[in-house]
Biopython code that builds the backbone (N, CA, C, O; Angstrom):
import numpy as np
from Bio.PDB.StructureBuilder import StructureBuilder

atoms = [
    (1, "MET", "N", (-24.826, 21.033, 10.305)),
    (1, "MET", "CA", (-24.355, 20.210, 11.061)),
    (1, "MET", "C", (-24.045, 18.628, 10.606)),
    (1, "MET", "O", (-23.233, 17.718, 10.772)),
    (2, "ALA", "N", (-25.058, 18.908, 10.038)),
    (2, "ALA", "CA", (-24.987, 17.683, 8.758)),
    (2, "ALA", "C", (-23.285, 17.682, 7.967)),
    (2, "ALA", "O", (-22.523, 16.725, 7.832)),
    (3, "ARG", "N", (-23.132, 18.844, 7.630)),
    (3, "ARG", "CA", (-21.806, 18.639, 7.003)),
    (3, "ARG", "C", (-20.654, 18.535, 8.002)),
    (3, "ARG", "O", (-19.782, 17.752, 7.625)),
    (4, "ALA", "N", (-20.475, 18.997, 8.928)),
    (4, "ALA", "CA", (-19.794, 18.851, 9.256)),
    (4, "ALA", "C", (-19.254, 17.890, 9.996)),
    (4, "ALA", "O", (-18.149, 17.941, 10.535)),
    (5, "ALA", "N", (-20.595, 16.351, 10.059)),
    (5, "ALA", "CA", (-20.891, 15.042, 10.212)),
    (5, "ALA", "C", (-20.005, 14.025, 8.385)),
    (5, "ALA", "O", (-19.158, 13.163, 8.151)),
    (6, "ALA", "N", (-20.467, 14.456, 8.016)),
    (6, "ALA", "CA", (-20.191, 14.110, 6.294)),
    (6, "ALA", "C", (-18.715, 14.634, 6.097)),
    (6, "ALA", "O", (-17.986, 13.841, 5.501)),
    (7, "THR", "N", (-17.952, 16.227, 6.621)),
    (7, "THR", "CA", (-16.270, 15.911, 6.490)),
    (7, "THR", "C", (-16.002, 15.323, 7.109)),
    (7, "THR", "O", (-14.808, 15.044, 6.997)),
    (8, "ARG", "N", (-16.729, 14.627, 8.238)),
    (8, "ARG", "CA", (-15.978, 13.592, 9.342)),
    (8, "ARG", "C", (-15.195, 12.334, 8.962)),
    (8, "ARG", "O", (-14.173, 11.668, 9.127)),
    (9, "ALA", "N", (-16.575, 12.485, 8.233)),
    (9, "ALA", "CA", (-16.857, 10.432, 7.482)),
    (9, "ALA", "C", (-15.992, 10.803, 6.054)),
    (9, "ALA", "O", (-15.394, 9.803, 5.656)),
    (10, "PHE", "N", (-15.856, 11.582, 5.494)),
    (10, "PHE", "CA", (-14.718, 11.538, 4.426)),
    (10, "PHE", "C", (-13.564, 11.271, 5.311)),
    (10, "PHE", "O", (-13.125, 10.121, 5.295)),
    (11, "ALA", "N", (-13.097, 11.994, 5.949)),
    (11, "ALA", "CA", (-11.868, 12.038, 6.809)),
    (11, "ALA", "C", (-11.494, 11.210, 7.553)),
    (11, "ALA", "O", (-10.271, 11.247, 7.684)),
    (12, "LEU", "N", (-12.089, 10.284, 8.251)),
    (12, "LEU", "CA", (-12.301, 9.052, 8.332)),
    (12, "LEU", "C", (-11.975, 7.916, 7.138)),
    (12, "LEU", "O", (-10.855, 7.414, 7.043)),
    (13, "LEU", "N", (-12.772, 7.666, 6.490)),
    (13, "LEU", "CA", (-12.324, 7.444, 5.130)),
    (13, "LEU", "C", (-11.094, 7.230, 4.179)),
    (13, "LEU", "O", (-10.587, 6.165, 3.828)),
    (14, "ALA", "N", (-10.749, 8.502, 3.856)),
    (14, "ALA", "CA", (-8.970, 8.687, 3.829)),
    (14, "ALA", "C", (-8.201, 8.443, 4.290)),
    (14, "ALA", "O", (-7.121, 8.433, 3.698)),
    (15, "SER", "N", (-8.317, 8.050, 5.822)),
    (15, "SER", "CA", (-7.385, 7.591, 6.761)),
    (15, "SER", "C", (-7.754, 6.310, 6.554)),
    (15, "SER", "O", (-6.847, 5.512, 6.321)),
    (16, "VAL", "N", (-9.061, 5.852, 6.586)),
    (16, "VAL", "CA", (-8.748, 3.930, 6.627)),
    (16, "VAL", "C", (-7.849, 3.913, 4.919)),
    (16, "VAL", "O", (-7.148, 2.946, 4.621)),
    (17, "VAL", "N", (-8.008, 4.996, 4.051)),
    (17, "VAL", "CA", (-7.334, 4.603, 2.494)),
    (17, "VAL", "C", (-5.808, 4.221, 3.384)),
    (17, "VAL", "O", (-5.312, 3.197, 3.851)),
    (18, "ARG", "N", (-5.446, 5.588, 3.307)),
    (18, "ARG", "CA", (-3.884, 5.626, 3.845)),
    (18, "ARG", "C", (-3.852, 4.639, 4.290)),
    (18, "ARG", "O", (-3.284, 3.828, 3.559)),
    (19, "LEU", "N", (-4.441, 3.981, 5.826)),
    (19, "LEU", "CA", (-4.098, 2.663, 6.565)),
    (19, "LEU", "C", (-3.979, 1.711, 5.880)),
    (19, "LEU", "O", (-2.898, 1.202, 5.585)),
    (20, "VAL", "N", (-4.888, 1.393, 5.584)),
    (20, "VAL", "CA", (-4.899, 0.089, 4.517)),
    (20, "VAL", "C", (-3.851, -0.399, 3.526)),
    (20, "VAL", "O", (-3.500, -1.579, 3.537)),
    (21, "ALA", "N", (-3.157, 0.812, 2.353)),
    (21, "ALA", "CA", (-2.408, 0.957, 1.722)),
    (21, "ALA", "C", (-0.939, 0.803, 2.327)),
    (21, "ALA", "O", (-0.065, 0.016, 1.964)),
    (22, "SER", "N", (-0.894, 1.756, 3.342)),
    (22, "SER", "CA", (0.043, 1.724, 3.970)),
    (22, "SER", "C", (0.670, 0.245, 5.169)),
    (22, "SER", "O", (1.750, 0.214, 5.760)),
    (23, "LEU", "N", (-0.282, -0.664, 5.196)),
    (23, "LEU", "CA", (-0.379, -2.335, 5.493)),
    (23, "LEU", "C", (-0.286, -3.025, 4.887)),
    (23, "LEU", "O", (0.208, -4.113, 5.185)),
    (24, "ILE", "N", (-0.822, -2.643, 3.467)),
    (24, "ILE", "CA", (-0.216, -3.477, 2.474)),
    (24, "ILE", "C", (0.954, -3.369, 2.177)),
    (24, "ILE", "O", (1.509, -4.465, 2.265)),
    (25, "ALA", "N", (1.847, -2.297, 1.754)),
    (25, "ALA", "CA", (3.033, -2.297, 1.588)),
    (25, "ALA", "C", (4.206, -2.034, 2.393)),
    (25, "ALA", "O", (5.380, -1.805, 2.101)),
    (26, "ALA", "N", (3.464, -2.144, 3.678)),
    (26, "ALA", "CA", (4.566, -2.985, 5.065)),
    (26, "ALA", "C", (4.854, -3.924, 4.571)),
    (26, "ALA", "O", (5.901, -3.803, 3.936)),
    (27, "VAL", "N", (4.188, -5.393, 4.517)),
    (27, "VAL", "CA", (3.562, -6.544, 4.180)),
    (27, "VAL", "C", (4.484, -7.228, 2.459)),
    (27, "VAL", "O", (4.987, -8.312, 2.165)),
    (28, "ILE", "N", (4.324, -6.019, 1.772)),
    (28, "ILE", "CA", (5.166, -6.731, 0.903)),
    (28, "ILE", "C", (6.824, -5.795, 1.098)),
    (28, "ILE", "O", (7.260, -5.740, -0.051)),
    (29, "VAL", "N", (7.528, -5.306, 1.758)),
    (29, "VAL", "CA", (8.510, -4.407, 1.987)),
    (29, "VAL", "C", (9.204, -5.919, 3.022)),
    (29, "VAL", "O", (10.278, -6.511, 2.918)),
    (30, "LEU", "N", (8.155, -6.107, 3.873)),
    (30, "LEU", "CA", (9.009, -7.582, 4.596)),
    (30, "LEU", "C", (8.693, -8.779, 3.688)),
    (30, "LEU", "O", (8.986, -9.946, 3.951)),
    (31, "HIS", "N", (8.169, -8.422, 2.774)),
    (31, "HIS", "CA", (8.158, -10.103, 1.647)),
    (31, "HIS", "C", (9.617, -10.088, 0.972)),
    (31, "HIS", "O", (10.242, -10.999, 0.430)),
    (32, "ALA", "N", (9.926, -8.809, 1.180)),
    (32, "ALA", "CA", (11.569, -8.335, -0.034)),
    (32, "ALA", "C", (12.364, -8.547, 0.572)),
    (32, "ALA", "O", (13.480, -8.890, 0.181)),
    (33, "VAL", "N", (11.775, -8.307, 2.450)),
    (33, "VAL", "CA", (13.293, -8.709, 3.224)),
    (33, "VAL", "C", (13.682, -9.920, 3.407)),
    (33, "VAL", "O", (14.849, -10.294, 3.522)),
    (34, "PHE", "N", (12.223, -10.905, 3.458)),
    (34, "PHE", "CA", (11.960, -11.793, 3.972)),
    (34, "PHE", "C", (13.561, -13.215, 2.349)),
    (34, "PHE", "O", (14.375, -14.134, 2.446)),
    (35, "TRP", "N", (12.880, -12.203, 1.135)),
    (35, "TRP", "CA", (12.871, -12.810, -0.350)),
    (35, "TRP", "C", (14.957, -12.579, 0.053)),
    (35, "TRP", "O", (15.831, -13.442, 0.136)),
    (36, "PHE", "N", (15.005, -11.633, 0.146)),
    (36, "PHE", "CA", (16.787, -11.232, 0.216)),
    (36, "PHE", "C", (17.420, -11.934, 1.233)),
    (36, "PHE", "O", (18.546, -12.367, 0.990)),
    (37, "PHE", "N", (16.876, -12.156, 2.430)),
    (37, "PHE", "CA", (17.400, -13.273, 3.233)),
    (37, "PHE", "C", (17.205, -14.182, 3.020)),
    (37, "PHE", "O", (17.969, -14.798, 3.763)),
    (38, "GLU", "N", (16.641, -14.912, 2.445)),
    (38, "GLU", "CA", (15.687, -16.505, 2.428)),
    (38, "GLU", "C", (15.568, -17.199, 3.857)),
    (38, "GLU", "O", (16.050, -17.938, 4.716)),
    (39, "ALA", "N", (14.496, -16.330, 3.403)),
    (39, "ALA", "CA", (13.572, -17.015, 4.779)),
    (39, "ALA", "C", (13.420, -18.415, 4.514)),
    (39, "ALA", "O", (13.962, -18.979, 3.563)),
    (40, "ASN", "N", (12.704, -18.958, 5.333)),
    (40, "ASN", "CA", (12.111, -19.915, 5.270)),
    (40, "ASN", "C", (10.892, -19.902, 4.784)),
    (40, "ASN", "O", (9.964, -19.397, 5.415)),
    (41, "PRO", "N", (10.682, -20.699, 3.086)),
    (41, "PRO", "CA", (9.636, -20.572, 2.844)),
    (41, "PRO", "C", (8.109, -20.965, 3.138)),
    (41, "PRO", "O", (7.091, -20.360, 2.801)),
    (42, "ASP", "N", (8.260, -22.287, 3.944)),
    (42, "ASP", "CA", (7.277, -23.146, 5.060)),
    (42, "ASP", "C", (6.876, -22.507, 6.100)),
    (42, "ASP", "O", (5.900, -22.934, 6.716)),
    (43, "ASN", "N", (7.715, -21.049, 6.621)),
    (43, "ASN", "CA", (7.034, -20.672, 7.753)),
    (43, "ASN", "C", (5.554, -19.759, 7.629)),
    (43, "ASN", "O", (5.526, -19.056, 6.618)),
    (44, "ALA", "N", (4.295, -19.671, 8.537)),
    (44, "ALA", "CA", (3.425, -19.044, 8.073)),
    (44, "ALA", "C", (3.650, -17.638, 7.815)),
    (44, "ALA", "O", (3.110, -17.098, 6.850)),
    (45, "LEU", "N", (4.395, -17.014, 8.594)),
    (45, "LEU", "CA", (4.338, -15.348, 8.400)),
    (45, "LEU", "C", (5.283, -14.999, 7.082)),
    (45, "LEU", "O", (5.300, -13.792, 6.839)),
    (46, "VAL", "N", (5.911, -15.651, 6.369)),
    (46, "VAL", "CA", (7.111, -15.904, 5.380)),
    (46, "VAL", "C", (6.079, -16.374, 4.111)),
    (46, "VAL", "O", (6.339, -15.839, 3.033)),
    (47, "SER", "N", (5.066, -17.212, 4.131)),
    (47, "SER", "CA", (4.115, -17.790, 3.141)),
    (47, "SER", "C", (3.069, -16.955, 2.594)),
    (47, "SER", "O", (2.611, -16.888, 1.453)),
    (48, "PHE", "N", (2.610, -15.921, 4.367)),
    (48, "PHE", "CA", (1.547, -14.947, 4.357)),
    (48, "PHE", "C", (1.855, -13.973, 3.719)),
    (48, "PHE", "O", (1.067, -13.389, 2.975)),
    (49, "ALA", "N", (3.263, -13.577, 3.935)),
    (49, "ALA", "CA", (3.537, -11.916, 2.921)),
    (49, "ALA", "C", (3.942, -12.197, 1.593)),
    (49, "ALA", "O", (3.869, -11.296, 0.758)),
    (50, "ALA", "N", (4.481, -13.646, 1.191)),
    (50, "ALA", "CA", (4.340, -14.199, -0.482)),
    (50, "ALA", "C", (3.075, -14.121, -0.689)),
    (50, "ALA", "O", (2.731, -14.027, -1.867)),
    (51, "GLU", "N", (2.393, -14.130, -0.009)),
    (51, "GLU", "CA", (0.952, -14.722, -0.716)),
    (51, "GLU", "C", (-0.223, -13.115, -0.765)),
    (51, "GLU", "O", (-1.336, -12.994, -1.275)),
    (52, "VAL", "N", (0.406, -12.370, -0.207)),
    (52, "VAL", "CA", (0.226, -10.712, 0.184)),
    (52, "VAL", "C", (1.028, -10.263, -1.135)),
    (52, "VAL", "O", (0.223, -10.211, -2.065)),
    (53, "ARG", "N", (2.317, -9.922, -1.547)),
    (53, "ARG", "CA", (2.697, -10.024, -2.655)),
    (53, "ARG", "C", (2.436, -10.678, -4.025)),
    (53, "ARG", "O", (2.860, -10.345, -5.132)),
    (54, "GLU", "N", (1.849, -11.416, -3.764)),
    (54, "GLU", "CA", (1.098, -11.775, -5.337)),
    (54, "GLU", "C", (0.042, -11.143, -5.232)),
    (54, "GLU", "O", (0.089, -10.177, -5.993)),
    (55, "THR", "N", (-0.872, -11.188, -4.690)),
    (55, "THR", "CA", (-2.093, -10.475, -4.579)),
    (55, "THR", "C", (-2.311, -9.271, -5.026)),
    (55, "THR", "O", (-3.226, -8.943, -5.782)),
    (56, "PHE", "N", (-1.201, -8.354, -4.422)),
    (56, "PHE", "CA", (-1.596, -7.188, -4.013)),
    (56, "PHE", "C", (0.376, -6.269, -5.276)),
    (56, "PHE", "O", (0.694, -5.278, -5.932)),
    (57, "GLY", "N", (0.842, -7.363, -4.871)),
    (57, "GLY", "CA", (2.065, -6.632, -5.898)),
    (57, "GLY", "C", (2.237, -6.862, -6.641)),
    (57, "GLY", "O", (3.339, -6.386, -6.911)),
    (58, "TRP", "N", (1.651, -7.726, -7.899)),
    (58, "TRP", "CA", (1.252, -8.574, -9.306)),
    (58, "TRP", "C", (1.950, -7.624, -10.129)),
    (58, "TRP", "O", (3.028, -7.946, -10.629)),
    (59, "PHE", "N", (1.520, -6.646, -10.295)),
    (59, "PHE", "CA", (1.879, -5.319, -11.223)),
    (59, "PHE", "C", (3.686, -5.125, -11.278)),
    (59, "PHE", "O", (4.280, -4.435, -12.106)),
    (60, "THR", "N", (4.298, -5.899, -10.209)),
    (60, "THR", "CA", (5.871, -5.475, -10.711)),
    (60, "THR", "C", (6.744, -6.997, -10.746)),
    (60, "THR", "O", (7.962, -7.130, -10.627)),
    (61, "VAL", "N", (6.036, -7.739, -10.885)),
    (61, "VAL", "CA", (6.376, -9.292, -10.797)),
    (61, "VAL", "C", (7.278, -9.351, -12.015)),
    (61, "VAL", "O", (6.804, -9.298, -13.150)),
    (62, "ASP", "N", (8.482, -9.453, -11.798)),
    (62, "ASP", "CA", (9.402, -10.125, -13.557)),
    (62, "ASP", "C", (9.359, -8.360, -14.033)),
    (62, "ASP", "O", (9.320, -8.164, -15.247)),
    (63, "LEU", "N", (9.366, -6.919, -12.970)),
    (63, "LEU", "CA", (9.234, -5.871, -13.954)),
    (63, "LEU", "C", (10.947, -5.545, -14.209)),
    (63, "LEU", "O", (11.335, -5.077, -15.279)),
    (64, "PHE", "N", (11.858, -5.852, -13.112)),
    (64, "PHE", "CA", (13.527, -5.379, -13.571)),
    (64, "PHE", "C", (13.668, -6.890, -13.529)),
    (64, "PHE", "O", (12.856, -7.397, -12.755)),
    (65, "ARG", "N", (14.614, -7.909, -14.253)),
    (65, "ARG", "CA", (15.478, -8.828, -14.300)),
    (65, "ARG", "C", (16.665, -8.710, -14.742)),
    (65, "ARG", "O", (16.983, -8.857, -15.922)),
    (66, "PRO", "N", (17.858, -8.272, -13.277)),
    (66, "PRO", "CA", (18.783, -8.122, -12.753)),
    (66, "PRO", "C", (19.815, -9.628, -13.055)),
    (66, "PRO", "O", (19.190, -10.365, -13.817)),
    (67, "GLU", "N", (20.496, -9.930, -12.857)),
    (67, "GLU", "CA", (21.600, -11.733, -13.138)),
    (67, "GLU", "C", (21.586, -11.983, -11.589)),
    (67, "GLU", "O", (22.296, -12.887, -11.146)),
    (68, "ASP", "N", (20.526, -10.947, -10.428)),
    (68, "ASP", "CA", (21.036, -11.429, -9.227)),
    (68, "ASP", "C", (19.179, -11.177, -9.433)),
    (68, "ASP", "O", (18.681, -10.151, -9.896)),
    (69, "ALA", "N", (18.264, -12.623, -8.868)),
    (69, "ALA", "CA", (17.097, -12.719, -9.216)),
    (69, "ALA", "C", (16.641, -12.759, -7.405)),
    (69, "ALA", "O", (15.506, -12.775, -6.928)),
    (70, "LYS", "N", (17.780, -12.764, -6.791)),
    (70, "LYS", "CA", (17.208, -12.430, -5.563)),
    (70, "LYS", "C", (16.542, -10.702, -5.464)),
    (70, "LYS", "O", (15.545, -10.234, -4.914)),
    (71, "LEU", "N", (17.930, -9.950, -6.494)),
    (71, "LEU", "CA", (17.811, -9.035, -6.181)),
    (71, "LEU", "C", (16.857, -8.062, -6.736)),
    (71, "LEU", "O", (16.328, -7.061, -6.253)),
    (72, "GLY", "N", (16.776, -8.699, -8.008)),
    (72, "GLY", "CA", (14.892, -8.233, -8.918)),
    (72, "GLY", "C", (14.118, -8.489, -8.124)),
    (72, "GLY", "O", (13.643, -7.359, -8.010)),
    (73, "GLU", "N", (13.582, -9.064, -7.458)),
    (73, "GLU", "CA", (12.532, -9.761, -6.432)),
    (73, "GLU", "C", (12.571, -8.789, -5.713)),
    (73, "GLU", "O", (11.593, -8.101, -6.006)),
    (74, "THR", "N", (13.238, -8.246, -4.796)),
    (74, "THR", "CA", (13.624, -7.606, -3.702)),
    (74, "THR", "C", (13.109, -5.916, -4.574)),
    (74, "THR", "O", (12.024, -5.359, -4.407)),
    (75, "ILE", "N", (14.185, -5.446, -5.422)),
    (75, "ILE", "CA", (14.119, -4.486, -5.860)),
    (75, "ILE", "C", (12.236, -4.231, -6.849)),
    (75, "ILE", "O", (11.967, -3.086, -7.212)),
    (76, "ASN", "N", (11.630, -4.902, -7.017)),
    (76, "ASN", "CA", (9.858, -5.478, -7.781)),
    (76, "ASN", "C", (9.396, -5.275, -6.352)),
    (76, "ASN", "O", (8.445, -4.494, -6.346)),
    (77, "ALA", "N", (9.733, -5.706, -5.104)),
    (77, "ALA", "CA", (8.442, -6.456, -4.052)),
    (77, "ALA", "C", (8.756, -4.200, -3.194)),
    (77, "ALA", "O", (7.868, -3.507, -2.699)),
    (78, "ALA", "N", (9.999, -3.872, -3.351)),
    (78, "ALA", "CA", (9.739, -2.773, -2.967)),
    (78, "ALA", "C", (9.157, -1.728, -3.207)),
    (78, "ALA", "O", (8.546, -1.000, -2.425)),
    (79, "LEU", "N", (9.480, -1.521, -5.269)),
    (79, "LEU", "CA", (8.794, -0.606, -5.560)),
    (79, "LEU", "C", (7.411, -0.712, -5.897)),
    (79, "LEU", "O", (6.896, 0.293, -6.387)),
    (80, "ALA", "N", (6.318, -2.294, -5.640)),
    (80, "ALA", "CA", (5.250, -2.505, -5.665)),
    (80, "ALA", "C", (4.982, -1.405, -4.416)),
    (80, "ALA", "O", (4.544, -0.266, -4.577)),
    (81, "ALA", "N", (5.316, -1.961, -3.264)),
    (81, "ALA", "CA", (5.219, -0.956, -2.032)),
    (81, "ALA", "C", (5.098, 0.046, -2.013)),
    (81, "ALA", "O", (4.139, 0.629, -1.507)),
    (82, "LEU", "N", (6.512, 0.803, -2.838)),
    (82, "LEU", "CA", (6.171, 1.527, -2.595)),
    (82, "LEU", "C", (4.923, 2.558, -3.841)),
    (82, "LEU", "O", (4.902, 3.788, -3.809)),
    (83, "VAL", "N", (4.431, 2.107, -4.369)),
    (83, "VAL", "CA", (3.160, 2.812, -4.487)),
    (83, "VAL", "C", (1.984, 2.221, -4.605)),
    (83, "VAL", "O", (1.142, 2.160, -5.501)),
    (84, "TYR", "N", (2.079, 1.808, -3.563)),
    (84, "TYR", "CA", (0.758, 1.757, -2.603)),
    (84, "TYR", "C", (0.940, 2.692, -2.044)),
    (84, "TYR", "O", (-0.015, 3.467, -1.993)),
    (85, "VAL", "N", (2.209, 3.091, -1.364)),
    (85, "VAL", "CA", (2.284, 3.952, -0.212)),
    (85, "VAL", "C", (1.557, 5.526, -1.146)),
    (85, "VAL", "O", (0.592, 6.201, -0.788)),
    (86, "VAL", "N", (2.321, 5.694, -2.221)),
    (86, "VAL", "CA", (2.104, 6.943, -2.949)),
    (86, "VAL", "C", (0.368, 6.935, -3.059)),
    (86, "VAL", "O", (-0.381, 7.732, -2.494)),
    (87, "VAL", "N", (-0.051, 5.734, -4.005)),
    (87, "VAL", "CA", (-1.438, 5.914, -4.706)),
    (87, "VAL", "C", (-2.250, 6.474, -3.489)),
    (87, "VAL", "O", (-2.977, 7.449, -3.675)),
    (88, "GLY", "N", (-2.086, 5.471, -1.334)),
    (88, "GLY", "CA", (-2.597, 5.290, -1.007)),
    (88, "GLY", "C", (-2.729, 6.732, -0.794)),
    (88, "GLY", "O", (-3.797, 7.257, -1.110)),
    (89, "ASN", "N", (-2.099, 7.207, -0.464)),
    (89, "ASN", "CA", (-1.747, 8.833, 0.309)),
    (89, "ASN", "C", (-2.230, 10.080, -1.029)),
    (89, "ASN", "O", (-2.351, 11.267, -0.724)),
    (90, "LEU", "N", (-2.479, 9.560, -2.563)),
    (90, "LEU", "CA", (-3.035, 10.434, -3.437)),
    (90, "LEU", "C", (-3.680, 10.500, -2.944)),
    (90, "LEU", "O", (-3.666, 11.425, -2.132)),
    (91, "LEU", "N", (-5.370, 9.154, -2.998)),
    (91, "LEU", "CA", (-6.061, 9.046, -2.784)),
    (91, "LEU", "C", (-6.998, 9.219, -1.653)),
    (91, "LEU", "O", (-8.228, 9.266, -1.604)),
    (92, "SER", "N", (-5.821, 9.322, -0.519)),
    (92, "SER", "CA", (-6.111, 9.825, 0.859)),
    (92, "SER", "C", (-6.258, 11.588, 0.388)),
    (92, "SER", "O", (-7.417, 11.990, 0.283)),
    (93, "LYS", "N", (-5.654, 12.131, 0.241)),
    (93, "LYS", "CA", (-5.775, 13.459, -0.493)),
    (93, "LYS", "C", (-6.831, 13.901, -1.701)),
    (93, "LYS", "O", (-6.850, 15.080, -2.055)),
    (94, "LEU", "N", (-7.552, 13.099, -2.213)),
    (94, "LEU", "CA", (-8.477, 13.451, -3.356)),
    (94, "LEU", "C", (-9.976, 12.797, -2.225)),
    (94, "LEU", "O", (-11.168, 12.921, -2.506)),
    (95, "ILE", "N", (-9.645, 12.415, -1.509)),
    (95, "ILE", "CA", (-11.207, 12.045, -0.873)),
    (95, "ILE", "C", (-11.583, 12.997, -0.159)),
    (95, "ILE", "O", (-12.727, 13.345, 0.136)),
    (96, "VAL", "N", (-9.841, 13.751, 0.339)),
    (96, "VAL", "CA", (-10.183, 14.834, 1.970)),
    (96, "VAL", "C", (-11.116, 15.587, 1.093)),
    (96, "VAL", "O", (-12.314, 15.637, 1.374)),
    (97, "ARG", "N", (-10.416, 16.430, -0.410)),
    (97, "ARG", "CA", (-10.545, 17.488, -1.266)),
    (97, "ARG", "C", (-12.062, 17.547, -1.586)),
    (97, "ARG", "O", (-12.552, 18.611, -1.965)),
    (98, "LEU", "N", (-12.908, 16.294, -1.424)),
    (98, "LEU", "CA", (-14.116, 16.190, -1.968)),
    (98, "LEU", "C", (-15.049, 16.090, -1.118)),
    (98, "LEU", "O", (-16.189, 15.852, -1.517)),
    (99, "ALA", "N", (-14.735, 16.274, 0.452)),
    (99, "ALA", "CA", (-15.374, 16.455, 1.428)),
    (99, "ALA", "C", (-15.825, 18.060, 1.515)),
    (99, "ALA", "O", (-15.106, 19.059, 1.479)),
    (100, "PRO", "N", (-16.951, 17.973, 1.614)),
    (100, "PRO", "CA", (-18.051, 19.414, 2.232)),
    (100, "PRO", "C", (-17.290, 20.344, 2.860)),
    (100, "PRO", "O", (-16.636, 20.275, 3.900)),
    (101, "GLY", "N", (-17.433, 21.061, 2.227)),
    (101, "GLY", "CA", (-16.556, 22.151, 2.804)),
    (101, "GLY", "C", (-17.967, 23.155, 3.549)),
    (101, "GLY", "O", (-19.114, 22.722, 3.439)),
    (102, "PRO", "N", (-17.730, 24.290, 4.172)),
    (102, "PRO", "CA", (-18.417, 25.648, 5.497)),
    (102, "PRO", "C", (-19.180, 26.034, 3.775)),
    (102, "PRO", "O", (-18.633, 25.879, 2.683)),
    (103, "LYS", "N", (-20.349, 26.473, 4.016)),
    (103, "LYS", "CA", (-21.470, 27.391, 3.323)),
    (103, "LYS", "C", (-20.547, 28.465, 3.035)),
    (103, "LYS", "O", (-20.076, 29.212, 3.893)),
    (104, "ALA", "N", (-20.293, 28.518, 1.724)),
    (104, "ALA", "CA", (-20.201, 29.941, 1.459)),
    (104, "ALA", "C", (-21.054, 31.106, 1.724)),
    (104, "ALA", "O", (-22.277, 30.967, 1.712)),
    (105, "ARG", "N", (-20.472, 32.324, 1.978)),
    (105, "ARG", "CA", (-21.576, 33.540, 2.816)),
    (105, "ARG", "C", (-21.922, 34.414, 1.793)),
    (105, "ARG", "O", (-20.959, 35.167, 1.645)),
    (106, "VAL", "N", (-22.511, 34.602, 1.274)),
    (106, "VAL", "CA", (-22.910, 35.550, 0.479)),
    (106, "VAL", "C", (-23.349, 37.135, 0.156)),
    (106, "VAL", "O", (-23.683, 37.463, -0.983)),
]
sb = StructureBuilder()
sb.init_structure("model")
sb.init_model(0)
sb.init_chain("A")
sb.init_seg("    ")
for serial, (resi, resn, name, xyz) in enumerate(atoms, 1):
    if name == "N":
        sb.init_residue(resn, " ", resi, " ")
    sb.init_atom(name, np.array(xyz, "f"), 0.0, 1.0, " ", f" {name:<3s}", serial, name[0])
structure = sb.get_structure()
């Protein structure tokens, strides 16, 4: 009984990790779209997306520097979002694998 509850807790944790990583990635992609189409930076949604990009996607800032700065930021932000999706899914799978399984019968 306790094993089943622990397994459910691990599954729930894995789902939460995947959801949070996906939400961060979605907001970073939204920032990339706002940046590419030159959205008004004074808008609350645009500034929120930019803050999320700065907070969670800092590792790809100025990674690629093409001549077109707009294209460069879009590519860098999209790459950060991709990293979040991939790492979130990998962590989620790892958490599920660490969940206690049924007892082996001897």
